C-alpha positions, -999 to 999 in steps of 0.1 A, spaced: -69 -16 -309 -68 -30 -273 -38 -28 -252 -14 -58 -260 -10 -74 -226 24 -91 -235 36 -58 -243 21 -44 -208 38 -72 -192 71 -61 -209 65 -22 -199 61 -32 -162 89 -56 -162 115 -43 -184 149 -57 -193 158 -28 -214 149 11 -202 158 40 -225 152 77 -209 143 102 -234 150 139 -225 164 138 -191 181 170 -180 206 182 -154 214 188 -127 203 158 -111 192 136 -142 164 122 -122 153 93 -144 186 80 -151 197 86 -114 165 69 -103 177 36 -122 209 32 -105 197 -3 -91 182 -14 -125 195 -48 -134 189 -45 -172 204 -24 -199 199 13 -196 204 39 -223 197 76 -226 184 95 -258 195 132 -255 205 155 -284 215 188 -264 253 188 -267 256 201 -232 233 176 -217 250 147 -235 284 156 -223 270 153 -189 251 123 -191 280 105 -207 302 114 -179 280 99 -155 286 66 -173 253 65 -190 253 55 -230 236 81 -250 223 81 -284 205 108 -307 173 85 -312 156 55 -304 164 42 -338 200 37 -329 194 18 -296 208 -14 -299 184 -46 -291 148 -48 -280 135 -20 -259 110 -28 -233 101 6 -215 107 43 -229 103 68 -204 96 100 -218 106 133 -204 105 157 -230 85 189 -234 51 184 -246 51 197 -280 80 168 -285 57 143 -268 39 128 -300 69 126 -319 85 104 -294 57 84 -291 57 79 -330 92 71 -330 87 47 -303 59 29 -326 83 31 -355 111 14 -332 85 -14 -318 91 -7 -282 73 -24 -254 56 5 -241 61 41 -227 57 57 -193 51 94 -199 65 118 -172 56 146 -196 27 167 -182 8 198 -191 -20 183 -214 -57 178 -208 -53 186 -172 -46 224 -184 -78 227 -202 -59 243 -228 -72 235 -264 -35 230 -277 -26 205 -247 -58 184 -254 -51 181 -290 -14 171 -279 -27 143 -256 -55 134 -283 -25 129 -307 -8 109 -282 -37 86 -278 -41 81 -311 -6 70 -321 -5 46 -291 -38 29 -295 -33 24 -331 -2 5 -323 -18 -12 -292 11 0 -273 10 6 -237 13 40 -224 14 49 -185 4 84 -179 10 109 -190 16 133 -164 28 107 -139 57 93 -119 55 62 -140 69 25 -128 84 9 -98 94 -26 -100 111 -39 -66 129 -70 -79 141 -52 -110 151 -20 -95 131 0 -116 122 31 -98 104 65 -97 124 76 -65 156 64 -52 140 59 -14 122 28 -32 138 -5 -19 153 -29 -43 156 -68 -39 134 -100 -37 100 -106 -22 68 -82 -21 31 -94 -20 16 -60 -25 12 -37 -57 1 -1 -57 -16 16 -83 -23 56 -81 -38 83 -99 -13 106 -85 26 105 -84 26 119 -49 4 93 -36 20 65 -57 55 77 -38 39 82 -5 20 48 -3 49 29 -14 74 44 8 47 44 38 42 5 32 80 -1 34 81 18 65 53 -5 81 76 -33 71 58 -42 41 78 -50 7 58 -34 -25 66 -57 -52 54 -32 -80 41 5 -79 24 25 -109 18 60 -110 -9 63 -140 -12 101 -142 -40 110 -168 -45 74 -177 -53 82 -212 -44 48 -230 -39 23 -199 -67 28 -177 -75 17 -141 -94 -13 -154 -63 -24 -173 -40 -25 -145 -66 -44 -122 -69 -69 -149 -31 -73 -150 -28 -73 -113 -54 -99 -107 -33 -125 -127 -1 -113 -114 16 -141 -94 37 -116 -75 8 -96 -62 -17 -108 -31 -29 -73 -21 -38 -43 -43 -35 -8 -31 -54 19 -54 -57 53 -53 -83 66 -79 -95 97 -92 -115 86 -123 -122 52 -132 -128 62 -170 -149 34 -179 -172 30 -147 -190 -4 -161 -158 -18 -170 -138 -7 -139 -169 -24 -118 -165 -55 -136 -126 -60 -133 -130 -49 -96 -155 -75 -89 -137 -100 -107 -102 -91 -87 -118 -90 -54 -130 -125 -59 -93 -137 -60 -73 -112 -40 -82 -78 -16 -84 -46 -32 -81 -13 -9 -95 13 -31 -89 49 -18 -109 74 -40 -101 110 -43 -123 141 -48 -152 129 -25 -159 165 -16 -173 190 -39 -140 212 -37 -120 180 -40 -139 171 -69 -129 203 -85 -95 197 -76 -89 165 -95 -100 181 -127 -70 204 -127 -47 175 -112 -54 148 -138 -81 162 -160 -106 136 -145 -144 138 -137 -156 127 -100 -184 104 -98 -211 111 -71 -198 98 -39 -232 76 -33 -226 58 -65 -191 53 -60 -195 39 -25 -223 19 -38 -200 5 -65 -172 -4 -39 -196 -21 -15 -213 -43 -44 -177 -51 -59 -166 -64 -24 -136 -39 -23 -124 -23 7 -130 15 2 -109 40 20 -108 79 27 -72 90 33 -37 76 31 -34 68 65 -63 46 64 -52 31 33 -17 20 46 -37 8 81 -60 -14 63 -33 -28 41 -10 -36 70 -39 -55 89 -42 -76 55 -8 -82 50 2 -92 84 -28 -106 101 -42 -141 98 -81 -141 84 -102 -133 111 -128 -162 120 -152 -136 139 -154 -105 163 -147 -120 196 -115 -101 205 -93 -102 238 -79 -65 244 -46 -61 265 -40 -27 276 -13 -13 304 -34 9 324 -70 15 335 -78 43 317 -62 27 286 -83 -4 291 -115 17 286 -105 37 256 -93 4 237 -127 -10 246 -148 17 234 -130 22 201 -130 -16 194 -167 -19 203 -174 14 182 -161 -6 153 -183 -36 160 -161 -58 181 -173 -80 205 -152 -78 242 -168 -109 256 -164 -119 292 -142 -151 296 -154 -186 311 -153 -190 348 -125 -217 344 -103 -189 326 -111 -164 356 -100 -192 381 -66 -195 361 -61 -159 358 -69 -153 396 -39 -175 406 -13 -152 392 -30 -119 381 -18 -89 401 -53 -76 410 -39 -43 428 -39 -17 400 -51 -42 374 -78 -61 359 -83 -95 338 -121 -94 330 -113 -85 291 -102 -56 283 -67 -68 306 -54 -40 326 -21 -58 324 10 -36 332 14 -47 368 11 -82 359 33 -85 327 54 -56 334 80 -72 357 71 -108 351 68 -111 314 64 -148 315 27 -138 326 18 -129 294 27 -163 284 -1 -176 308 -23 -151 296 -24 -160 260 -24 -197 268 -56 -191 288 -70 -170 258 -60 -198 232 -81 -220 249 -112 -198 257 -141 -203 231 -151 -167 237 -119 -153 222 -122 -161 184 -114 -128 168 -77 -125 181 -59 -102 202 -50 -66 202 -24 -56 227 -8 -22 236 31 -25 238 55 1 253 82 14 233 104 12 260 96 -25 270 66 -39 290 51 -20 320 60 13 331 93 5 348 110 0 312 141 -20 312 158 -37 284 138 -20 258 141 -39 226 149 -73 243 119 -74 265 96 -62 235 110 -92 215 100 -116 242 65 -104 241 65 -105 201 79 -141 206 48 -151 225 24 -131 207 39 -150 173 33 -183 191 -3 -175 201 -9 -168 163 6 -196 149 -16 -218 174 -49 -202 170 -46 -189 135 -61 -157 148 -52 -120 143 -27 -102 167 -24 -66 160 -3 -41 181 -6 -6 194 22 17 206 3 45 217 13 82 213 -9 96 239 -4 71 269 9 81 301 47 84 303 52 79 264 86 76 252 101 106 229 85 104 193 114 91 177 118 60 201 81 51 193 87 52 157 117 32 161 98 6 182 68 6 159 93 -1 130 106 -30 150 75 -45 157 65 -42 120 98 -57 111 87 -89 133 56 -94 109 30 -72 130 3 -50 122 11 -18 146 -8 13 151 -1 48 168 -36 48 185 -68 26 195 -89 39 171 -69 35 136 -61 -4 149 -98 -9 155 -111 6 119 -83 -11 102 -86 -46 117 -127 -42 114 -124 -32 77 -106 -67 73 -130 -85 93 -158 -70 71 -141 -79 38 -137 -115 47 -170 -120 62 -183 -105 28 -164 -129 10 -177 -159 29 -210 -148 23 -209 -145 -16 -192 -181 -14 -218 -194 6 -244 -182 -16 -231 -197 -48 
């Protein structure tokens, strides 16, 4: 029986949660739901555990049958031999769905474990019940306060959703996006994905009004043809950033013991991703970088970009990286150069594009406003601005730190609003006289909180923005061909 979409919605957006089998000393799953806005119950029969659960203020019952009202989500954390019984009880009780933290199934390769997983699948599919996992961290919902880690935020907002066939990566991508200033609306760690598979989640998120960007980590799409069709249809309406694990031969062996998955050939996978129009990535850093560029930048019109660095050497380095990634770094018009010559400090600087600008904007930050005004009016620049910022404020003299940085960000935001072009920032870890690491980290968080994609080096910035340009160009070509 196909998965019931209404029940899947209940599972991912629960109003009542029951945790079955939580244990001390930390009572991980009950504690994770501290901010949950609905009804939360426990099912546990061990008298010692029950006493501590009730001491912590949670209502405990001896079975799912005793829980009052409708149950939207069961979080199953029992030993694996008991898991089929919990699924059977959930079917009998008519719950919305199950998130199964319990592991040790087909990924072990053990015949008894495989049989247990097959029984779980049989029970769930016969009922059309959504089952997330097993062997997973389950569900995070920002608005409702459903969490798989207490570090995940709770509150309104969020445009990005995460699907990951790894609990570690689901948590790392969710928290990583948070640190980049991106509110994640929902995340799902899907584990072995034996009932709900990657295409099911894609199809759900394609229609989800709270999701504008999808970030995925996949080891095995399960049904390759269905996954391709779901991916292609989803990319037509919203971007999908897709990181595939197991690209190397050793990695392929590793995923079989991780989630019991089989890796597909790299060439076949890459061709599928390209044909579907998704943005393929190869690491968590690249995945988060691309997601930030999608989230924070305007849709790029072209590749004619203005590059602003703070030293001569950095102006060379930033140009190399952006040209390696396919950007044009065009010369400006003679009229623009005439305007720049009127105020640009030539000694120790250059305004040809790339800009070696520290001596010009370091002490007189209003000069940045003049530069951006000229760039906004120059037809050669149609791909936006990439600018190196200092963690201690513009220029080698430092100064008022965040206040000066905010002044620059105000000007960059005005440029972005006026032109509709992307603006990205870099606070470079390898620059001369770089601030201590903790200062740079705080500065990058500040820039991200102001709504800009910010990167620790030129290479990562160029690759991320380049992937976004490629995505929108490919989408435009598809639209033009119809």
